N, C-alpha and C positions, 0 to 999 in steps of 0.2 A: 826245512823249506825256506828258501830265501826270497823275500818280496823285493822287487826292484821297481822303483818308479822312474820311468824314463822320460815321461812327458811333463814338463812344467805347466802345460796348459791344463792337464788333468788335475793337478794340485790346485791351480787357480780356480777351476770350476767347482771343486769340492769346497774350498774356502768361501766362495761366493754363495753357494747354496746354504751353507751354515749361517752366514751373516744375514741372509734375507729373512729368515724365520723369526718368530717370537714377538718382538715389540711392534706396537702400532704407533706411528707418528701422526701427529695432527699438523696439517698444513694450513696456513692462513691463505685466504683468497676466495675466489668464487667456487661454489660447489652447489650441487643439486641433490636434494634429499628425495630419492625415488621410492621411499617406503610408503606404503598405503596406511592412511589413518582411518580408523573406524569412527572416530568422534568428529562431529561437526560443530563448529562454533555457532552459538546462538546468534551472534552478531552477523555472521557471514550469510546466513540464509534464514528466512522466517520459517516457522513451523509449517509443515505441509498441510495440516488440518486447520490452519488459521482461517477464520471466517472472513470472506471478502467484505470490504467496507459497505458495499451496496446491500449486503444481506445482514450486516451486523445490527444488533438491537441496542440503541443508546437512548432510551426514553428519558433518562435522568439528565442528559446533557442538553442545556438550553442554547448552546452555541455562544458566539461572541457578537455583540451588536446592541442595537437600541431596544430590542424586544426582550423584556425581562420576565414578563408573566402574562399569560393569556388564559382566560376561562372560556371554554367552549360550551354553548348551550347544548342541552340534551338533543334537541331537534335541529336538523339542518335548515338553515335559512335558504330557501329555494331561490329567491331573487338574487341573493349574494352569490350563491353557487353558480347561477346562470351567468352572472357578470364575470365571475372568476373563470368559468369555462371559456367564455369569449376571449378573455385576456390570455389564457393559457394557449388557445389556438393561435392567437396573433403573435405572442411573444416567445413561446416556449417550444412549439412543435418542430422548429428547425433542428433542435438537438435532443428532444425528449419525445419518445413515442409511448403511447399507452400500452400497447400489446407486446413490446419487446425492448430489449436493451438497444441503445443506439449510440450516439455520441455521448449522451449522458444517460443516467438510469431512468427506468420507467417510474412514474409517480404512483403506480398502483400499489397499495399497501404501505405507502410511506408513513402514514400515521401509526402503523403497527411497529415501526422501527425507529422513528424520530419523534421528538417532542414538537408540538406546534410552534414553540418559540424558536427551536433550531431551524425548522423549515422556513419560517418567516425571516429569520436573520440571514439564512443562506440566499434567499431570493433578494432581499434588500441590499446586501453587501457581500457578494460572493468572494471578492478579493480579500476582505478582512477575514472572512471565515477560513479561506484556504491558507492564509498566513498564520492564523492563531488557533484554529480548532483542529484537534487531532483527527476526527472522523472526516472532516472536509479535506484535510491534507491527504488522507488515505484514499478518498474518492478520486481526487485529482490524479493520484498515482494509478489507481485501478483503471481509470478511463483515459490512460495514455497521455496525461498532461493536458487534456482538453479542458481548459478553464471555463467555468460558467461565466458568461458575459453579464454585466450589470445592465438590467433593462430599465433602470431609473424609474421604478414603480414607486408609488406612494405606499404608506402603511395600509391605507384603506384598500388599495388595489391588491396588495399582497395578501391581506386578510381575506379578500374575496377568492383569491386563488386557493388559499388554504381551505376555505369552505367548499370549493369545487373538489379538492382532493378528498374531502370527507365523503363525497358521493361515489367515488371510484371503488 
């Protein structure tokens, strides 16, 4: 039996098919990797179970600022707490509500999560705290960048607000 190849196009097609298989060439330039990755970078996204800053307990952190150490009496000073309550109502309720999260966090239970020094430093100089304190920075992020405004309170006024917080 004699095989005759009459068509040069058929020969070219066979040669083309043979030459296309086998090696993989790398081409430089733009490309998209469409493969799915099951690993997530720790830098790309925080852990899902990470505790929000408003609920995080940081009792050992005294914050950044002029208040370094405070000793609280066992009993609440009712006069100081009343004065602090009045200051809180005047200066703080535009952003902080007792019964719910608002522009800022609720102060209820704050002394179970933050040290007295941290609280006073945050009230006295919120700008410094959000620039240098990790928890304050995280609170700023959690509350959509709503920075706490400086109320220009004295240390004594701030201390009375702290005493008020002890009654909540």
